[in-house]
Every structure is written in C-alpha cells, then in structure tokens.
C-alpha positions in Angstrom: -9.0 19.3 3.7 -6.2 16.8 3.6 -4.3 15.4 0.6 -2.9 11.9 0.2 0.2 11.6 -2.0 -0.7 9.7 -5.2 -4.0 8.6 -3.8 -5.9 6.7 -6.5 -9.3 5.2 -6.8 -8.3 1.9 -5.4 -6.6 3.5 -2.4 -9.5 5.8 -1.7 -11.7 2.7 -1.1 -9.4 1.7 1.7 -10.0 4.8 3.8 -12.0 3.8 6.8 -12.9 6.0 9.8 -12.6 3.8 12.9 -14.8 5.1 15.7 -14.4 3.5 19.1 -17.3 4.1 21.5 -16.9 3.2 25.2 -20.0 2.8 27.5 -17.7 3.6 30.4 -16.9 7.0 28.9 -20.0 7.8 26.8 -19.4 11.5 26.2 -16.2 11.0 24.2 -15.1 8.7 21.4 -11.8 8.1 19.6 -11.5 8.3 15.8 -8.6 6.9 13.7 -8.1 7.4 10.0 -5.1 5.7 8.4 -3.7 6.4 5.0 -3.4 3.4 2.6 -0.1 1.6 2.8 2.8 3.6 1.6 0.8 6.9 1.4 0.7 10.0 3.7 -1.8 12.7 4.4 -0.1 15.9 3.2 -0.4 19.5 4.5 -1.9 21.1 1.4 -4.6 22.9 3.3 -6.0 23.1 6.9 -7.9 20.1 8.2 -11.5 20.7 9.1 -14.9 18.9 9.3 -17.3 20.0 6.7 -19.8 21.2 9.2 -17.7 24.3 9.6 -18.9 25.4 6.2 -22.6 25.2 7.0 -22.6 26.6 10.6 -22.5 23.3 12.5 -20.5 23.4 15.7 -17.4 21.1 15.3 -17.1 18.5 18.0 -13.8 17.1 16.8 -10.9 17.8 19.3 -7.2 17.1 19.9 -6.1 16.0 16.4 -2.8 14.1 16.4 -0.5 13.2 13.5 1.3 9.9 14.1 0.8 10.4 17.8 1.9 14.0 18.0 -0.6 16.9 18.6 -1.5 19.2 15.6 -2.0 22.9 16.2 -5.6 24.3 15.8 -6.0 27.7 14.3 -9.0 29.7 13.2 -9.2 27.9 9.8 -8.6 24.4 11.2 -5.7 22.1 12.0 -2.4 22.5 10.2 -0.5 19.3 9.5 3.3 19.2 9.5 5.0 19.6 6.1 6.2 16.0 6.2 2.6 14.7 6.3 1.1 11.9 8.4 0.5 8.2 8.1 -2.2 8.2 10.6 -4.6 10.8 12.0 -6.4 10.3 15.4 -8.8 12.7 17.2 -11.5 12.8 19.8 -15.1 13.6 19.3 -17.4 15.0 22.1 -21.0 14.1 22.7 -23.7 16.4 24.3 -25.9 14.6 26.8 -29.6 14.5 26.0 -31.3 16.1 29.0 -34.9 16.7 30.2 -35.3 19.8 27.9 -34.4 17.8 24.8 -32.3 19.2 21.9 -32.8 21.3 18.8 -32.3 18.7 16.0 -31.2 21.4 13.5 -28.0 21.9 15.4 -26.8 18.5 14.0 -24.8 17.7 17.1 -23.4 14.5 18.5 -25.6 13.2 21.3 -25.6 10.5 24.0 -28.9 9.4 25.5 -28.2 8.2 29.0 -31.6 6.7 29.4 -31.6 4.5 26.3 -27.8 4.4 26.2 -27.3 5.1 22.5 -25.1 7.5 20.5 -26.0 9.8 17.7 -22.8 10.5 15.6 -23.1 13.6 13.3 -20.8 13.2 10.3 -20.6 17.0 9.6 -19.6 17.7 13.2 -17.2 14.8 13.7 -15.4 13.5 10.6 -12.3 15.4 9.4 -12.4 15.0 5.6 -9.6 13.8 3.3 -9.2 13.8 -0.5 -10.1 10.3 -1.5 -13.3 10.8 0.5 -14.7 13.4 -1.9 -16.9 10.7 -3.4 -17.3 8.8 -0.1 -15.4 6.6 2.3 -16.3 4.1 5.0 -16.9 4.3 8.8 -16.6 1.5 11.2 -18.0 1.5 14.8 -16.3 -0.5 17.5 -17.4 -1.3 21.0 -21.2 -1.3 20.3 -24.0 -3.5 19.0 -26.5 -2.4 16.3 -25.6 0.5 14.0 -28.0 2.4 11.8 -27.5 5.2 9.3 -25.7 5.3 6.0 -25.6 2.0 4.1 -24.0 -1.2 5.4 -20.8 -2.2 3.7 -19.3 -5.6 4.5 -20.5 -5.8 8.2 -23.3 -4.5 10.4 -20.8 -2.1 12.1 -19.3 -0.7 8.8 -21.3 2.0 7.0 -20.9 4.4 4.1 -19.7 8.0 4.5 -21.3 10.4 2.0 -19.2 12.3 -0.6 -18.6 16.0 -0.1 -21.2 16.8 -2.8 -23.9 14.7 -1.0 -26.2 15.4 1.9 -24.7 14.9 5.4 -25.2 11.7 7.3 -26.0 10.7 10.9 -25.2 7.3 12.5 -26.9 5.7 15.5 -25.2 3.1 17.7 -25.9 1.4 20.9 -27.2 -1.8 22.5 -30.8 -0.7 23.1 -31.9 1.4 20.1 -35.7 2.0 20.6 -37.0 1.2 17.2 -40.3 0.8 15.3 -40.2 -0.6 11.7 -42.5 -0.6 8.8 -42.5 -0.4 4.9 -44.1 2.5 3.0 -43.5 4.0 -0.4 -41.6 0.9 -1.5 -38.9 1.4 1.2 -38.3 0.3 4.8 -38.6 2.9 7.5 -37.0 2.7 10.9 -38.1 5.0 13.7 -35.8 5.7 16.6 -38.4 6.5 19.3 -36.6 9.0 21.6 -39.5 11.3 22.3 -42.5 9.9 24.2 -45.3 10.0 21.6 -48.1 8.0 20.0 -46.1 6.3 17.3 -49.0 4.3 15.9 -50.7 7.6 15.0 -47.4 9.1 13.7 -46.9 6.0 11.5 -50.4 6.2 10.1 -49.9 9.7 8.8 -46.3 9.1 7.7 -47.2 5.9 5.8 -50.0 7.6 3.9 -47.9 10.6 3.1 -44.9 8.5 2.0 -47.0 6.2 -0.2 -48.3 9.3 -2.0 -44.9 10.9 -2.4 -43.4 7.7 -3.8 -46.3 7.4 -6.3 -46.1 10.9 -7.7 -42.3 10.9 -7.8 -42.4 7.5 -9.4 -39.6 6.4 -6.9 -37.9 3.1 -7.4 -38.4 0.7 -4.5 -35.3 0.1 -2.4 -34.2 -2.2 0.5 -32.1 0.6 2.1 -33.9 1.8 5.2 -34.8 5.4 5.9 -34.0 6.3 9.5 -36.2 8.8 11.3 -35.1 10.0 14.7 -37.9 11.7 16.7 -36.0 13.9 19.2 -37.8 15.7 22.0 -37.6 19.4 22.8 -39.6 21.1 25.4 -42.1 23.6 24.0 -40.7 26.2 26.3 -37.4 26.2 24.3 -39.3 27.7 21.3 -37.0 25.9 18.9 -38.1 23.0 16.8 -36.2 21.9 13.7 -34.6 19.1 12.0 -31.8 17.9 9.7 -31.5 15.2 7.1 -29.0 13.1 5.3 -29.2 10.8 2.4 -30.8 8.0 4.5 -31.4 9.6 7.9 -33.7 12.3 9.3 -33.7 14.1 12.6 -37.0 15.6 13.6 -38.0 17.5 16.7 -41.2 16.7 18.6 -42.5 19.5 20.8 -43.1 18.2 24.3 -44.5 19.4 27.6 -43.0 17.6 30.6 -41.7 15.0 28.3 -44.9 14.2 26.4 -45.5 15.0 22.8 -48.1 17.7 22.0 -50.5 16.1 19.4 -51.4 19.4 17.7 -47.6 20.1 17.2 -46.8 16.7 15.7 -47.8 17.6 12.1 -45.0 20.2 12.1 -42.5 17.4 12.6 -44.3 15.2 10.1 -44.2 18.0 7.5 -40.5 18.2 8.0 -40.0 14.5 7.6 -42.1 14.4 4.4 -40.2 17.4 3.1 -36.9 15.5 3.6 -38.3 12.2 2.2 -39.2 14.1 -1.0 -35.5 14.9 -1.3 -34.6 11.3 -0.7 -37.1 10.0 -3.2 -36.2 12.6 -5.8 -32.4 13.1 -5.4 -31.8 14.7 -8.9 -29.7 17.8 -8.7 -32.0 20.8 -9.0 -31.5 24.6 -8.4 -32.0 25.4 -4.7 -35.2 27.4 -5.2 -36.8 24.6 -7.3 -35.6 21.8 -5.0 -36.8 23.3 -1.8 -40.0 24.8 -3.1 -41.2 21.5 -4.7 -40.2 19.5 -1.6 -42.1 21.9 0.7 -45.2 22.0 -1.5 -45.3 18.2 -1.9 -44.8 17.7 1.9 -47.6 20.1 2.5 -49.8 18.3 -0.1 -48.9 14.8 1.3 -49.7 15.9 4.8 -53.1 17.1 3.8 -53.8 13.9 2.0 -52.7 11.9 5.0 -55.2 13.7 7.1 -53.6 14.4 10.5 -56.8 16.3 11.7 -58.4 19.6 10.8 -57.0 21.4 13.8 -53.5 20.3 13.2 -53.7 21.1 9.5 -55.0 24.6 10.3 -52.0 25.3 12.5 -49.6 24.0 9.8 -51.2 26.1 7.1 -50.8 29.2 9.2 -47.1 29.1 8.6 -47.7 30.1 4.9 -48.8 33.5 3.8 -52.3 33.7 2.2 -52.1 32.9 -1.5 -53.5 36.3 -2.3 -50.5 38.0 -0.6 -47.8 39.1 -3.1 -44.4 37.3 -2.6 -41.9 39.2 -0.5 -39.1 38.3 -3.0 -39.1 36.4 -6.2 -37.6 32.9 -6.1 -34.9 33.7 -8.5 -33.9 36.8 -6.4 -33.6 34.5 -3.4 -31.5 32.1 -5.5 -29.1 34.9 -6.5 -28.6 35.7 -2.8 -27.9 32.1 -2.0 -25.4 31.9 -4.9 -23.6 35.0 -3.3 -23.4 33.2 0.0 -26.3 35.0 1.7 -28.8 32.5 3.2 -30.9 35.0 5.1 -33.9 34.6 2.8 -33.7 30.9 2.5 -36.9 30.4 4.3 -38.8 32.1 1.5 -38.1 29.0 -0.7 -40.4 27.1 1.7 -43.2 29.7 2.1 -43.3 31.7 -1.2 -42.0 28.7 -3.1 -44.7 26.4 -1.8 -47.3 29.0 -2.5 -46.1 29.3 -6.1 -46.6 25.6 -6.8 -49.9 25.7 -5.0 -51.1 28.4 -7.4 -49.7 26.4 -10.4 -51.5 23.3 -9.1 -54.8 25.2 -8.8 -54.4 26.7 -12.3 -53.9 23.2 -13.8 -56.9 21.8 -12.0 -59.0 24.8 -13.2 -57.8 24.5 -16.8 -58.5 20.8 -16.9 -61.8 20.8 -15.1 -60.2 18.7 -12.3 -58.9 16.0 -14.6 -55.1 16.9 -14.2 -52.9 18.4 -11.6 -49.3 19.3 -10.9 -48.8 15.6 -10.0 -49.0 14.7 -13.7 -46.2 17.2 -14.6 -43.9 16.4 -11.6 -41.9 13.5 -13.2 -41.1 15.9 -16.1 -40.0 18.6 -13.8 -37.7 16.3 -11.8 -36.0 15.0 -14.9 -35.5 18.2 -16.9 -32.2 20.0 -17.1 -31.8 23.5 -15.4 -28.4 24.7 -16.7 -29.0 28.4 -15.7 -31.1 27.8 -12.6 -34.2 29.0 -14.4 -37.2 27.1 -15.7 -36.0 26.1 -19.2 -38.2 26.6 -22.3 -39.4 23.0 -22.3 -40.7 23.2 -18.7 -42.3 26.6 -19.3 -44.1 25.4 -22.4 -45.2 22.2 -20.6 -46.7 24.2 -17.7 -48.2 26.9 -20.0 -50.1 24.1 -21.8 -51.2 22.5 -18.5 -52.2 25.6 -16.6 -53.2 28.0 -19.4 -50.7 30.3 -21.0 -51.9 33.6 -19.5 -52.4 32.2 -16.0 -49.0 30.5 -15.9 -47.2 33.5 -17.4 -48.5 35.8 -14.7 -47.5 33.4 -12.0 -44.0 32.9 -13.5 -43.3 36.7 -13.5 -44.8 37.4 -10.1 -43.5 34.5 -8.1 -40.3 33.3 -9.9 -39.2 36.6 -11.4 -38.7 35.0 -14.9 -40.1 36.2 -18.2 -42.2 33.6 -20.2 
C-alpha cells in the first residue's frame, strides 16, 4: 500500500485514478494518480494492486514516481524514501480471441470486434491510503462508461473501498447492450457471447424478481451490469466474478454459439451474485455463500429454464441423503486460517443444508411457511462468532421443529443446539 502524509478525509475525496485509453493502442492504457496539493505518497510499504492478495494476475506495469521508474520486487514496487507527488503506470489488456476467456481470471480485456475495454480494478489499480473507503476513477479517450457508480460525469465512476467487493469497468464507443428493469433495479447486459438474450432475460427477470421479493430489497436506480463472456466448451473452464455493481459470467459456446443446456449454469452464477448485491450485509463466509447459492438455485427453479437444463444444474450438488464431506464451520475455520481449498463446499454442502431446512419448515407447517419467511431475520441478525446465534437457532427450531433442526445443525453446520 501507499501512504499520503497527513491525508485527511477531504483530501481522500480528491484522489482520482485517471485512465487514458487509446483506440490506436488498445492493448495498453496509461494510469495517473496524483496526491492532493501539498501531499506526497510515502514509502511506508510496497505498492501493489489488491488482486495480488486473491490470486488475480496483476496487469499493472512500469510504475513511475514523478517520472522516474520504481523498482519491482517480489512483494511489489518500493517507492523512494522521499515519496512521490504523482504515480503513473501502464496497464495491459489481453485480447478476446475465438476461444473466449475464463471470466474468473478477472483480467483486463480488449474486444477487437466490438472495440470495447474491460478494466479490472483488482488487476489494475495500485491502492493508496485514502482509498480504503473508496476513491474515483476517470476514463479519458472513450465514449460510454459502465461499472461502479457515476460521480459528476459519465466518464467518472466510483472505486470500491478495500473492504468491499472488486469492481469492473467497461468503456468503448460501441458497447453491445440490452437493458431492462427487474427486482426494482435496472439491469444492463453487455452481449459479448452470441446467445438468445430474450430467453436469458426471461429467466433472469423471473429469478431476480423473486430474489428481490424474499430479500425485501430496496429499489435502486443504480444499474447492475452483467457481462456475458464466451468461452469455448473445449476449454472446460467456465466461471465468473462479481463486484458491487458488475458481474462477469461465462457462456459455454461451440464455434461461437451459446449452448442452451449450459446457459442455466451461467444464470445460476448471476443469480448467486445478485443475491449478494441485494443482501450486502456482512455475514460469515459460510453463511453468506451457502444462502446465496441456495437462493440462486431456488430462484432458477422458480424461473423455469427447462427440465433438462435444471437436471444438469442439480447434478452439481450431492444427493441430499449423502452426508456432508465437512461441516460448514470446519470449512469456515480453514478459510480463517487462509486455506480456501474447501471453499466450494460452501456452495454444495451449504446449499444442501438450507434445502434440508427449507423442506423441514414446509413439512412442519404443512406447506404454509418456508425458509423465505425466515430469510429477512437471518440477513439482519448479528453473527459475532461466525456461528448461528441463539436467536437464529431458536427461530429456526420453532419453524422447522426442534428435533429436526437440531439434527441438521449438528450434521451440516457442526454446531451444538
């Protein structure tokens, strides 16, 4: 990170990343970050983009301090002891080719066909104190800009704080968009993959309406950007990534065309991420991911993408009768220790836990209530120790039946009633 001498709240608001994109040199861009007047960036620690902490390949290069090159070492760039009034660097863009791209890599991209740029904040922006709670980014040399929230002009957007989800920005003169409103919020599609977007929107709209209803989300005018990126099925790598207002989702393709039976996997991912956007309260990892996955799964089923597609999606989860491979609290402890190897179990076993709870509530109430009725309480409760607190346990015991819920709590979560 960087430090700015005596940088206060007012000065922090003046920090603006200036990104210059040049259509004549589309695979590189120049970035400038100037300290507020009279201040300097000081060498209190190595300079690095935050993607380095989460395994994202850093695409920032050739950092300069007041016009002089800064040495790059294993832990980042080291500024001179005297500090810097201005930092400049270059960011690189990968070119989107015929095989597509794995969206989970969170990389900068340039699409030579549609001539637009995808700028990945975690791969590109070197972060400074004063930006912990957010900064601004301004794009120059392009037309429309999407991603983040507009601040003062169409080309100036917000940069998330270091404790917030990453962000992605999209700039260019011919962004291929489709727009609609669902769940009380605008949605903008960037149509990069060749697909039936009317069918995609139908499922997405129904799923998002349902999620907004059960989360009791407040309507907003801020758009949610969904970028449908192609990847050839032969690459056997489909994924996604999401920020506070933008989602990257892979569409499996064959010879450039989307495979209809594979689309629900991308739609499940989008609904999972939109659950996070609709319910942004801080929750323990295991609870946050397991609820998002279960409700994405439930929303997709209610949106009805087709029996065959749903069957393929459901095959990714173990049978509900299969015992969990690890309890959710055991996975949480591994994550807290920096080991993310079992993170995927929060999606599979975690989703199955909430499915079992939902079924127990339906059975106990003769179909009159479900987990949907308890969700607002779950999302607003406090979880100081990462476990289900007594108030939540008692609420779910009352809804699902004490013995039924106690058994699920021990087996799946690893917590005593």
